[in-house]
N, C-alpha and C positions, 0 to 999 in steps of 0.2 A: 271358106267352107270346110268344115271338118269331115273326116272320114266317117262313113256310116257304120263301119265295123272296125273295132279296135282289137288287134290280135295280141294275145299273151301266150307265149310258148314257154312252158315250164319244164320241158324235157331236160335241158341242160342244168337247171337248178337242182332237179332231183338226182341227176347223175353225179353232181358235185356234193350231194348230201345236204343241200339247202332246202328248208321248208318253204314252199311257194305260196302259202296261204296269204301272208301279208302282201305279197306282190299282186296277187289276184284281187284282193279286196281293195288295194290302192287303185288299181285300174278301174274297178267297178265304181269306186267313189268319184272318179274323174269323168265318168261317162256323161255326155251331154244328152239332152232330150233327143230321142230318136236314134241314138247310137246303140249298137249291140256289141257284146264282147264275144270274140272267138277265142276259145281256150284250146290249146294243143297240149296233150299230156300223154305219157306212156301207158296210162291205164284209165279206165272210166272212173271219174271222180264222183261217185254216187253221193257221198256225204255233202258235197258242195251243192247238190241239187236242192236239198232241204234248206241249207243256209241262205242261198240266194232266192229260193222260193218264198221264204219269209220276208224278203225285201221286195217282193213283187215281180220276180223274174220267172219266165218260163225257159225251157231249154229244149234243144234238139241235139241229140248226140249221134255220132256215127263212127264206127271203127274204120281206120284207114288201112290200106294195103300193107303199110309198114308195120302194123301191129299197134300203132299209136291210136289215139282218139282225138276227134275234133268235136267240140261242143260249142254250140251257139246259144248264148244267153241273151234274151230280150226282155225288156220291161213289158208287163202284160198290157199296159196302156201306152206303149210307145213303139 
């Protein structure tokens, strides 16, 4: 049985100067039916909301006490 939530933490990628978009999209592409993606980032990735929204994802975002952000992406019908 696969995990219901797949976590992608891009904080280290960004600290190291790496663009995390391809890593995020690769994880999205591997999601099974019913799985969600939890993204952890040092800022609210607002442009990603539109990109994944066009692919049928909704999101819930919340700031963390550390100043980072946690965003949960789910397919609208999943």
